[in-house]
All heavy atoms as TSV, in Angstrom:
chain	resi	resn	atom	element	x	y	z
A	1	MET	N	N	0.831	-1.205	0.000
A	1	MET	CA	C	0.035	0.004	-0.029
A	1	MET	C	C	0.926	1.243	0.028
A	1	MET	O	O	0.658	2.196	-0.742
A	1	MET	CB	C	-0.880	0.020	1.181
A	1	MET	CG	C	-1.627	1.260	1.394
A	1	MET	SD	S	-2.509	1.461	2.945
A	1	MET	CE	C	-1.186	1.624	4.147
A	2	LEU	N	N	1.872	1.217	0.854
A	2	LEU	CA	C	2.719	2.448	1.007
A	2	LEU	C	C	3.470	2.701	-0.360
A	2	LEU	O	O	3.554	3.888	-0.775
A	2	LEU	CB	C	3.716	2.257	2.073
A	2	LEU	CG	C	3.059	2.191	3.476
A	2	LEU	CD1	C	4.096	1.849	4.520
A	2	LEU	CD2	C	2.422	3.562	3.864
A	3	ILE	N	N	4.022	1.654	-0.956
A	3	ILE	CA	C	4.669	1.856	-2.312
A	3	ILE	C	C	3.693	2.315	-3.339
A	3	ILE	O	O	4.099	3.257	-4.117
A	3	ILE	CB	C	5.323	0.547	-2.678
A	3	ILE	CG1	C	6.432	0.121	-1.696
A	3	ILE	CG2	C	5.839	0.554	-4.135
A	3	ILE	CD1	C	6.993	-1.258	-1.946
A	4	ALA	N	N	2.458	1.854	-3.377
A	4	ALA	CA	C	1.378	2.311	-4.337
A	4	ALA	C	C	1.089	3.780	-4.068
A	4	ALA	O	O	0.740	4.525	-5.026
A	4	ALA	CB	C	0.156	1.509	-4.114
A	5	LEU	N	N	1.333	4.306	-2.822
A	5	LEU	CA	C	1.108	5.739	-2.625
A	5	LEU	C	C	2.275	6.572	-2.953
A	5	LEU	O	O	2.284	7.795	-2.854
A	5	LEU	CB	C	0.824	5.929	-1.138
A	5	LEU	CG	C	-0.613	5.435	-0.723
A	5	LEU	CD1	C	-0.755	5.434	0.872
A	5	LEU	CD2	C	-1.700	6.192	-1.321
A	6	GLY	N	N	3.383	5.871	-3.413
A	6	GLY	CA	C	4.649	6.708	-3.832
A	6	GLY	C	C	5.714	6.668	-2.777
A	6	GLY	O	O	6.697	7.412	-2.867
A	7	ALA	N	N	5.564	5.905	-1.680
A	7	ALA	CA	C	6.565	5.863	-0.581
A	7	ALA	C	C	7.892	5.155	-0.984
A	7	ALA	O	O	7.813	4.271	-1.853
A	7	ALA	CB	C	6.002	5.288	0.654
A	8	GLU	N	N	8.973	5.572	-0.482
A	8	GLU	CA	C	10.231	4.888	-0.639
A	8	GLU	C	C	10.359	4.034	0.571
A	8	GLU	O	O	10.272	4.589	1.743
A	8	GLU	CB	C	11.364	5.888	-0.722
A	8	GLU	CG	C	11.342	6.672	-2.000
A	8	GLU	CD	C	12.519	7.672	-2.020
A	8	GLU	OE1	O	13.544	7.268	-1.503
A	8	GLU	OE2	O	12.321	8.751	-2.555
A	9	VAL	N	N	10.553	2.710	0.440
A	9	VAL	CA	C	10.644	1.839	1.561
A	9	VAL	C	C	12.061	1.149	1.434
A	9	VAL	O	O	12.403	0.677	0.426
A	9	VAL	CB	C	9.498	0.763	1.467
A	9	VAL	CG1	C	9.610	-0.242	2.596
A	9	VAL	CG2	C	8.119	1.399	1.459
A	10	SER	N	N	12.669	1.122	2.597
A	10	SER	CA	C	13.986	0.398	2.638
A	10	SER	C	C	14.112	-0.233	3.986
A	10	SER	O	O	13.460	0.049	4.988
A	10	SER	CB	C	15.131	1.499	2.536
A	10	SER	OG	O	15.046	2.395	3.562
A	11	GLU	N	N	14.988	-1.344	3.838
A	11	GLU	CA	C	15.163	-2.215	5.067
A	11	GLU	C	C	16.101	-1.465	6.064
A	11	GLU	O	O	17.084	-0.914	5.746
A	11	GLU	CB	C	15.736	-3.515	4.645
A	11	GLU	CG	C	14.892	-4.359	3.775
A	11	GLU	CD	C	13.627	-4.914	4.541
A	11	GLU	OE1	O	13.701	-5.178	5.749
A	11	GLU	OE2	O	12.551	-4.902	3.850
A	12	GLY	N	N	15.826	-1.690	7.365
A	12	GLY	CA	C	16.688	-1.080	8.359
A	12	GLY	C	C	17.292	-2.222	9.162
A	12	GLY	O	O	17.249	-3.467	8.625
A	13	ARG	N	N	17.779	-2.070	10.325
A	13	ARG	CA	C	18.329	-3.057	11.088
A	13	ARG	C	C	17.285	-3.999	11.717
A	13	ARG	O	O	16.240	-3.528	12.098
A	13	ARG	CB	C	19.217	-2.598	12.221
A	13	ARG	CG	C	20.400	-1.789	11.754
A	13	ARG	CD	C	21.173	-1.234	12.948
A	13	ARG	NE	N	22.520	-1.454	12.693
A	13	ARG	CZ	C	23.450	-1.510	13.670
A	13	ARG	NH1	N	23.070	-1.204	14.926
A	13	ARG	NH2	N	24.729	-1.617	13.331
A	14	GLY	N	N	17.545	-5.296	11.745
A	14	GLY	CA	C	16.661	-6.274	12.304
A	14	GLY	C	C	15.252	-6.308	11.647
A	14	GLY	O	O	15.168	-6.468	10.409
A	15	SER	N	N	14.280	-5.999	12.376
A	15	SER	CA	C	12.828	-6.092	11.799
A	15	SER	C	C	12.407	-4.674	11.333
A	15	SER	O	O	11.184	-4.502	11.177
A	15	SER	CB	C	11.926	-6.591	12.843
A	15	SER	OG	O	11.742	-5.836	13.950
A	16	ARG	N	N	13.285	-3.678	11.356
A	16	ARG	CA	C	12.826	-2.298	11.125
A	16	ARG	C	C	12.669	-2.088	9.531
A	16	ARG	O	O	13.502	-2.621	8.792
A	16	ARG	CB	C	13.856	-1.286	11.640
A	16	ARG	CG	C	13.914	-1.248	13.119
A	16	ARG	CD	C	14.973	-0.381	13.699
A	16	ARG	NE	N	15.118	-0.379	15.086
A	16	ARG	CZ	C	15.884	-1.189	15.827
A	16	ARG	NH1	N	16.559	-2.102	15.148
A	16	ARG	NH2	N	15.886	-1.074	17.099
A	17	VAL	N	N	11.815	-1.244	9.238
A	17	VAL	CA	C	11.485	-0.874	7.912
A	17	VAL	C	C	11.388	0.671	7.828
A	17	VAL	O	O	10.581	1.212	8.525
A	17	VAL	CB	C	10.180	-1.446	7.272
A	17	VAL	CG1	C	9.946	-1.057	5.884
A	17	VAL	CG2	C	10.337	-2.997	7.356
A	18	ARG	N	N	12.271	1.318	7.079
A	18	ARG	CA	C	12.144	2.736	6.988
A	18	ARG	C	C	11.257	3.167	5.808
A	18	ARG	O	O	11.327	2.605	4.737
A	18	ARG	CB	C	13.590	3.265	6.704
A	18	ARG	CG	C	14.446	3.251	7.939
A	18	ARG	CD	C	15.777	3.918	7.629
A	18	ARG	NE	N	16.759	2.819	7.769
A	18	ARG	CZ	C	17.735	2.507	6.985
A	18	ARG	NH1	N	17.964	3.128	5.890
A	18	ARG	NH2	N	18.511	1.475	7.349
A	19	VAL	N	N	10.427	4.247	6.006
A	19	VAL	CA	C	9.453	4.662	5.012
A	19	VAL	C	C	9.543	6.118	4.924
A	19	VAL	O	O	9.631	6.907	5.848
A	19	VAL	CB	C	8.072	4.216	5.399
A	19	VAL	CG1	C	7.046	4.742	4.297
A	19	VAL	CG2	C	7.904	2.703	5.621
A	20	CYS	N	N	9.635	6.670	3.654
A	20	CYS	CA	C	9.590	8.106	3.331
A	20	CYS	C	C	8.522	8.304	2.439
A	20	CYS	O	O	8.451	7.780	1.274
A	20	CYS	CB	C	10.947	8.527	2.859
A	20	CYS	SG	S	11.059	10.307	2.530
A	21	LEU	N	N	7.568	9.219	2.785
A	21	LEU	CA	C	6.354	9.590	1.918
A	21	LEU	C	C	6.207	11.011	1.984
A	21	LEU	O	O	5.895	11.483	3.162
A	21	LEU	CB	C	5.218	8.719	2.352
A	21	LEU	CG	C	3.905	9.018	1.583
A	21	LEU	CD1	C	3.993	8.706	0.059
A	21	LEU	CD2	C	2.730	8.196	2.156
A	22	ARG	N	N	6.201	11.683	0.887
A	22	ARG	CA	C	5.956	13.243	0.861
A	22	ARG	C	C	6.816	13.894	1.919
A	22	ARG	O	O	6.395	14.778	2.733
A	22	ARG	CB	C	4.564	13.513	1.132
A	22	ARG	CG	C	3.656	13.010	0.009
A	22	ARG	CD	C	2.137	13.472	0.240
A	22	ARG	NE	N	1.395	13.003	-0.855
A	22	ARG	CZ	C	0.050	13.357	-0.960
A	22	ARG	NH1	N	-0.502	14.010	-0.013
A	22	ARG	NH2	N	-0.715	12.941	-2.010
A	23	ASP	N	N	8.137	13.564	1.945
A	23	ASP	CA	C	9.013	14.057	2.885
A	23	ASP	C	C	8.795	13.843	4.347
A	23	ASP	O	O	9.317	14.542	5.235
A	23	ASP	CB	C	9.262	15.615	2.614
A	23	ASP	CG	C	9.825	15.896	1.299
A	23	ASP	OD1	O	10.709	15.124	0.841
A	23	ASP	OD2	O	9.406	16.946	0.626
A	24	VAL	N	N	7.985	12.937	4.672
A	24	VAL	CA	C	7.707	12.480	6.070
A	24	VAL	C	C	8.393	11.044	6.241
A	24	VAL	O	O	8.159	10.198	5.368
A	24	VAL	CB	C	6.211	12.409	6.358
A	24	VAL	CG1	C	5.941	11.988	7.767
A	24	VAL	CG2	C	5.548	13.765	6.091
A	25	ASN	N	N	9.209	10.976	7.305
A	25	ASN	CA	C	9.920	9.779	7.439
A	25	ASN	C	C	9.394	9.001	8.691
A	25	ASN	O	O	8.913	9.670	9.652
A	25	ASN	CB	C	11.375	10.046	7.733
A	25	ASN	CG	C	12.016	10.622	6.496
A	25	ASN	OD1	O	12.042	10.010	5.419
A	25	ASN	ND2	N	12.569	11.861	6.709
A	26	ALA	N	N	9.333	7.703	8.669
A	26	ALA	CA	C	8.902	6.942	9.732
A	26	ALA	C	C	9.748	5.561	9.732
A	26	ALA	O	O	10.227	5.175	8.701
A	26	ALA	CB	C	7.447	6.585	9.708
A	27	VAL	N	N	9.827	4.959	10.983
A	27	VAL	CA	C	10.392	3.654	11.057
A	27	VAL	C	C	9.364	2.746	11.689
A	27	VAL	O	O	8.742	3.098	12.683
A	27	VAL	CB	C	11.704	3.678	11.891
A	27	VAL	CG1	C	12.216	2.231	12.094
A	27	VAL	CG2	C	12.730	4.542	11.230
A	28	PHE	N	N	9.006	1.614	11.021
A	28	PHE	CA	C	8.103	0.604	11.544
A	28	PHE	C	C	8.827	-0.697	11.763
A	28	PHE	O	O	9.877	-0.914	11.153
A	28	PHE	CB	C	6.962	0.441	10.547
A	28	PHE	CG	C	6.213	1.708	10.308
A	28	PHE	CD1	C	6.287	2.444	9.073
A	28	PHE	CD2	C	5.299	2.189	11.263
A	28	PHE	CE1	C	5.568	3.580	8.841
A	28	PHE	CE2	C	4.613	3.481	10.925
A	28	PHE	CZ	C	4.742	4.075	9.756
A	29	HIS	N	N	8.236	-1.527	12.608
A	29	HIS	CA	C	8.775	-2.780	12.849
A	29	HIS	C	C	7.883	-3.891	12.152
A	29	HIS	O	O	6.715	-3.765	12.251
A	29	HIS	CB	C	8.904	-3.069	14.350
A	29	HIS	CG	C	9.836	-2.227	14.994
A	29	HIS	ND1	N	11.169	-2.683	15.187
A	29	HIS	CD2	C	9.806	-0.981	15.538
A	29	HIS	CE1	C	11.861	-1.659	15.883
A	29	HIS	NE2	N	10.939	-0.580	15.914
A	30	ARG	N	N	8.512	-4.913	11.526
A	30	ARG	CA	C	7.779	-6.043	11.010
A	30	ARG	C	C	7.241	-6.824	12.249
A	30	ARG	O	O	7.950	-7.059	13.178
A	30	ARG	CB	C	8.649	-6.954	10.210
A	30	ARG	CG	C	9.033	-6.257	8.927
A	30	ARG	CD	C	9.736	-7.265	8.026
A	30	ARG	NE	N	10.386	-6.674	6.855
A	30	ARG	CZ	C	9.720	-6.326	5.821
A	30	ARG	NH1	N	8.413	-6.528	5.655
A	30	ARG	NH2	N	10.365	-5.785	4.808
A	31	PRO	N	N	6.003	-7.312	12.149
A	31	PRO	CA	C	5.531	-8.101	13.260
A	31	PRO	C	C	6.173	-9.411	13.321
A	31	PRO	O	O	6.552	-10.055	12.363
A	31	PRO	CB	C	4.102	-8.305	12.875
A	31	PRO	CG	C	3.983	-8.082	11.432
A	31	PRO	CD	C	5.072	-7.116	11.050
A	32	HIS	N	N	6.510	-9.818	14.581
A	32	HIS	CA	C	7.114	-11.101	14.734
A	32	HIS	C	C	6.807	-11.572	16.236
A	32	HIS	O	O	6.560	-10.751	17.150
A	32	HIS	CB	C	8.704	-11.102	14.526
A	32	HIS	CG	C	9.344	-10.109	15.373
A	32	HIS	ND1	N	9.733	-10.227	16.681
A	32	HIS	CD2	C	9.725	-8.883	15.112
A	32	HIS	CE1	C	10.244	-9.147	17.108
A	32	HIS	NE2	N	10.357	-8.318	16.179
A	33	PRO	N	N	6.725	-12.793	16.520
A	33	PRO	CA	C	7.199	-13.947	15.687
A	33	PRO	C	C	6.101	-14.405	14.721
A	33	PRO	O	O	6.303	-15.150	13.864
A	33	PRO	CB	C	7.400	-15.052	16.754
A	33	PRO	CG	C	6.431	-14.771	17.928
A	33	PRO	CD	C	6.411	-13.176	17.940
A	34	ARG	N	N	4.833	-13.861	14.947
A	34	ARG	CA	C	3.779	-14.155	14.012
A	34	ARG	C	C	3.769	-13.124	13.038
A	34	ARG	O	O	4.146	-11.950	13.202
A	34	ARG	CB	C	2.448	-14.243	14.759
A	34	ARG	CG	C	2.421	-15.457	15.655
A	34	ARG	CD	C	1.049	-15.682	16.220
A	34	ARG	NE	N	1.052	-14.974	17.541
A	34	ARG	CZ	C	-0.105	-14.503	18.026
A	34	ARG	NH1	N	-1.232	-14.732	17.570
A	34	ARG	NH2	N	0.087	-13.860	19.227
A	35	GLY	N	N	3.072	-13.297	11.849
A	35	GLY	CA	C	2.880	-12.364	10.833
A	35	GLY	C	C	1.693	-11.469	11.040
A	35	GLY	O	O	1.279	-10.732	10.095
A	36	GLU	N	N	1.259	-11.254	12.277
A	36	GLU	CA	C	0.051	-10.416	12.487
A	36	GLU	C	C	0.515	-9.246	13.230
A	36	GLU	O	O	1.347	-9.313	14.147
A	36	GLU	CB	C	-0.959	-11.248	13.315
A	36	GLU	CG	C	-1.516	-12.484	12.607
A	36	GLU	CD	C	-2.169	-13.429	13.568
A	36	GLU	OE1	O	-2.289	-13.110	14.775
A	36	GLU	OE2	O	-2.647	-14.433	13.146
A	37	THR	N	N	-0.006	-8.090	12.875
A	37	THR	CA	C	0.352	-6.976	13.580
A	37	THR	C	C	-0.677	-6.558	14.674
A	37	THR	O	O	-1.802	-7.099	14.696
A	37	THR	CB	C	0.427	-5.659	12.608
A	37	THR	OG1	O	1.073	-4.658	13.253
A	37	THR	CG2	C	-0.881	-5.318	11.982
A	38	ASP	N	N	-0.289	-5.611	15.520
A	38	ASP	CA	C	-1.179	-5.247	16.636
A	38	ASP	C	C	-1.873	-3.983	16.407
A	38	ASP	O	O	-1.595	-3.233	15.472
A	38	ASP	CB	C	-0.598	-5.336	18.019
A	38	ASP	CG	C	0.604	-4.196	18.159
A	38	ASP	OD1	O	0.679	-3.458	17.204
A	38	ASP	OD2	O	1.332	-4.241	19.117
A	39	LYS	N	N	-2.867	-3.555	17.201
A	39	LYS	CA	C	-3.668	-2.422	17.035
A	39	LYS	C	C	-2.788	-1.122	17.081
A	39	LYS	O	O	-2.954	-0.178	16.323
A	39	LYS	CB	C	-4.752	-2.306	18.155
A	39	LYS	CG	C	-5.886	-1.520	17.742
A	39	LYS	CD	C	-6.924	-1.319	18.796
A	39	LYS	CE	C	-7.581	-2.630	19.278
A	39	LYS	NZ	N	-8.636	-2.349	20.258
A	40	GLY	N	N	-1.772	-1.141	17.922
A	40	GLY	CA	C	-0.950	-0.015	18.113
A	40	GLY	C	C	-0.113	0.308	16.824
A	40	GLY	O	O	0.115	1.494	16.474
A	41	ALA	N	N	0.250	-0.842	16.071
A	41	ALA	CA	C	1.013	-0.533	14.785
A	41	ALA	C	C	0.085	0.072	13.752
A	41	ALA	O	O	0.636	0.876	13.058
A	41	ALA	CB	C	1.596	-1.855	14.268
A	42	VAL	N	N	-1.129	-0.318	13.742
A	42	VAL	CA	C	-2.111	0.149	12.808
A	42	VAL	C	C	-2.377	1.754	13.081
A	42	VAL	O	O	-2.290	2.586	12.171
A	42	VAL	CB	C	-3.442	-0.588	12.751
A	42	VAL	CG1	C	-4.465	0.129	11.898
A	42	VAL	CG2	C	-3.135	-2.032	12.397
A	43	VAL	N	N	-2.466	1.972	14.341
A	43	VAL	CA	C	-2.578	3.462	14.720
A	43	VAL	C	C	-1.305	4.191	14.238
A	43	VAL	O	O	-1.438	5.309	13.728
A	43	VAL	CB	C	-2.731	3.584	16.305
A	43	VAL	CG1	C	-2.696	5.003	16.736
A	43	VAL	CG2	C	-4.109	2.930	16.621
A	44	SER	N	N	-0.199	3.711	14.411
A	44	SER	CA	C	1.126	4.371	14.029
A	44	SER	C	C	1.071	4.650	12.535
A	44	SER	O	O	1.532	5.681	12.076
A	44	SER	CB	C	2.297	3.547	14.441
A	44	SER	OG	O	2.363	3.483	15.883
A	45	VAL	N	N	0.643	3.619	11.711
A	45	VAL	CA	C	0.700	3.747	10.342
A	45	VAL	C	C	-0.341	4.895	9.922
A	45	VAL	O	O	-0.107	5.659	9.053
A	45	VAL	CB	C	0.443	2.440	9.555
A	45	VAL	CG1	C	0.230	2.648	8.122
A	45	VAL	CG2	C	1.590	1.546	9.803
A	46	ARG	N	N	-1.435	4.781	10.554
A	46	ARG	CA	C	-2.524	5.783	10.276
A	46	ARG	C	C	-2.071	7.193	10.610
A	46	ARG	O	O	-2.241	8.117	9.879
A	46	ARG	CB	C	-3.821	5.440	11.093
A	46	ARG	CG	C	-4.922	6.378	10.750
A	46	ARG	CD	C	-6.202	5.961	11.340
A	46	ARG	NE	N	-7.236	6.855	10.771
A	46	ARG	CZ	C	-8.170	7.351	11.509
A	46	ARG	NH1	N	-8.401	6.978	12.769
A	46	ARG	NH2	N	-9.106	8.071	10.925
A	47	ARG	N	N	-1.376	7.337	11.688
A	47	ARG	CA	C	-0.869	8.645	12.123
A	47	ARG	C	C	0.144	9.146	11.107
A	47	ARG	O	O	0.263	10.347	10.682
A	47	ARG	CB	C	-0.219	8.540	13.495
A	47	ARG	CG	C	0.149	9.913	14.074
A	47	ARG	CD	C	0.596	9.809	15.520
A	47	ARG	NE	N	-0.409	9.203	16.348
A	47	ARG	CZ	C	-0.252	8.131	17.243
A	47	ARG	NH1	N	0.978	7.662	17.373
A	47	ARG	NH2	N	-1.293	7.744	17.984
A	48	PHE	N	N	1.070	8.146	10.671
A	48	PHE	CA	C	2.051	8.525	9.598
A	48	PHE	C	C	1.393	8.953	8.357
A	48	PHE	O	O	1.737	10.048	7.730
A	48	PHE	CB	C	2.920	7.266	9.304
A	48	PHE	CG	C	3.752	7.384	8.119
A	48	PHE	CD1	C	4.881	8.254	8.100
A	48	PHE	CD2	C	3.483	6.669	6.974
A	48	PHE	CE1	C	5.634	8.355	6.980
A	48	PHE	CE2	C	4.264	6.732	5.796
A	48	PHE	CZ	C	5.402	7.561	5.873
A	49	LEU	N	N	0.343	8.333	7.832
A	49	LEU	CA	C	-0.419	8.766	6.623
A	49	LEU	C	C	-1.048	10.086	6.766
A	49	LEU	O	O	-1.063	10.856	5.806
A	49	LEU	CB	C	-1.361	7.666	6.243
A	49	LEU	CG	C	-0.825	6.303	5.838
A	49	LEU	CD1	C	-1.858	5.299	5.584
A	49	LEU	CD2	C	-0.066	6.474	4.530
A	50	MET	N	N	-1.652	10.376	7.960
A	50	MET	CA	C	-2.255	11.579	8.190
A	50	MET	C	C	-1.175	12.770	8.183
A	50	MET	O	O	-1.451	13.840	7.548
A	50	MET	CB	C	-2.960	11.639	9.527
A	50	MET	CG	C	-4.272	10.780	9.384
A	50	MET	SD	S	-5.042	10.496	11.072
A	50	MET	CE	C	-5.307	12.209	11.652
A	51	THR	N	N	-0.002	12.507	8.693
A	51	THR	CA	C	1.127	13.508	8.775
A	51	THR	C	C	1.577	13.783	7.360
A	51	THR	O	O	1.900	14.855	6.963
A	51	THR	CB	C	2.250	13.035	9.629
A	51	THR	OG1	O	1.786	12.753	10.962
A	51	THR	CG2	C	3.287	14.023	9.706
A	52	ALA	N	N	1.557	12.747	6.516
A	52	ALA	CA	C	1.881	12.850	5.134
A	52	ALA	C	C	0.882	13.397	4.177
A	52	ALA	O	O	0.962	13.429	3.035
A	52	ALA	CB	C	2.455	11.450	4.620
A	53	ARG	N	N	-0.255	13.825	4.828
A	53	ARG	CA	C	-1.442	14.397	4.174
A	53	ARG	C	C	-2.037	13.443	3.120
A	53	ARG	O	O	-2.391	13.723	2.004
A	53	ARG	CB	C	-1.055	15.704	3.359
A	53	ARG	CG	C	-0.575	16.709	4.395
A	53	ARG	CD	C	0.015	17.953	3.654
A	53	ARG	NE	N	0.873	17.745	2.556
A	53	ARG	CZ	C	2.075	17.508	2.579
A	53	ARG	NH1	N	2.811	17.376	3.699
A	53	ARG	NH2	N	2.862	17.382	1.517
A	54	ILE	N	N	-2.160	12.149	3.549
A	54	ILE	CA	C	-2.846	11.141	2.803
A	54	ILE	C	C	-4.186	10.828	3.473
A	54	ILE	O	O	-4.292	10.620	4.671
A	54	ILE	CB	C	-2.046	9.765	2.788
A	54	ILE	CG1	C	-0.694	10.021	2.131
A	54	ILE	CG2	C	-2.833	8.723	2.009
A	54	ILE	CD1	C	-0.611	10.319	0.768
A	55	SER	N	N	-5.254	11.047	2.690
A	55	SER	CA	C	-6.539	10.911	3.164
A	55	SER	C	C	-7.149	9.614	2.595
A	55	SER	O	O	-6.609	9.123	1.602
A	55	SER	CB	C	-7.494	11.999	2.852
A	55	SER	OG	O	-7.635	12.208	1.382
A	56	PRO	N	N	-8.296	9.077	3.112
A	56	PRO	CA	C	-8.819	7.744	2.608
A	56	PRO	C	C	-9.316	7.905	1.193
A	56	PRO	O	O	-9.775	6.893	0.679
A	56	PRO	CB	C	-9.964	7.497	3.583
A	56	PRO	CG	C	-9.870	8.543	4.696
A	56	PRO	CD	C	-8.922	9.524	4.292
A	57	GLY	N	N	-9.521	9.113	0.659
A	57	GLY	CA	C	-10.099	9.278	-0.738
A	57	GLY	C	C	-9.213	8.656	-1.779
A	57	GLY	O	O	-8.019	8.473	-1.644
A	58	LYS	N	N	-9.863	8.264	-2.873
A	58	LYS	CA	C	-9.166	7.625	-4.048
A	58	LYS	C	C	-8.253	8.640	-4.706
A	58	LYS	O	O	-7.487	8.288	-5.627
A	58	LYS	CB	C	-10.121	6.916	-4.981
A	58	LYS	CG	C	-11.079	7.879	-5.718
A	58	LYS	CD	C	-12.068	7.126	-6.561
A	58	LYS	CE	C	-13.002	8.110	-7.239
A	58	LYS	NZ	N	-13.903	7.351	-8.117
A	59	ASP	N	N	-8.455	9.915	-4.542
A	59	ASP	CA	C	-7.598	10.956	-5.269
A	59	ASP	C	C	-6.109	10.909	-4.957
A	59	ASP	O	O	-5.339	11.505	-5.661
A	59	ASP	CB	C	-8.168	12.295	-5.046
A	59	ASP	CG	C	-9.674	12.478	-5.422
A	59	ASP	OD1	O	-9.990	11.783	-6.297
A	59	ASP	OD2	O	-10.264	13.422	-4.880
A	60	ASP	N	N	-5.757	10.301	-3.850
A	60	ASP	CA	C	-4.363	10.247	-3.487
A	60	ASP	C	C	-3.561	9.242	-4.210
A	60	ASP	O	O	-2.301	9.280	-4.179
A	60	ASP	CB	C	-4.178	10.034	-1.979
A	60	ASP	CG	C	-4.806	11.121	-1.232
A	60	ASP	OD1	O	-4.511	12.260	-1.577
A	60	ASP	OD2	O	-5.437	10.798	-0.085
A	61	LEU	N	N	-4.129	8.316	-5.011
A	61	LEU	CA	C	-3.295	7.314	-5.821
A	61	LEU	C	C	-2.803	7.919	-6.943
A	61	LEU	O	O	-3.283	8.836	-7.519
A	61	LEU	CB	C	-4.320	6.124	-6.030
A	61	LEU	CG	C	-4.694	5.394	-4.834
A	61	LEU	CD1	C	-5.736	4.339	-5.294
A	61	LEU	CD2	C	-3.670	4.829	-4.023
């Protein structure tokens, strides 16, 4: 999803993933040991998208 929005995604150390979208930077962690994320991670991604001025509308694609 982030790449489809135009984000640059790169691997960091360990489970970290660096994301840059519209000059807004963030670091997220891949979920482990299971492939499921928690509610807090979803909130963090949502906050990042809002900071990058991405709204739920289809005009941002």
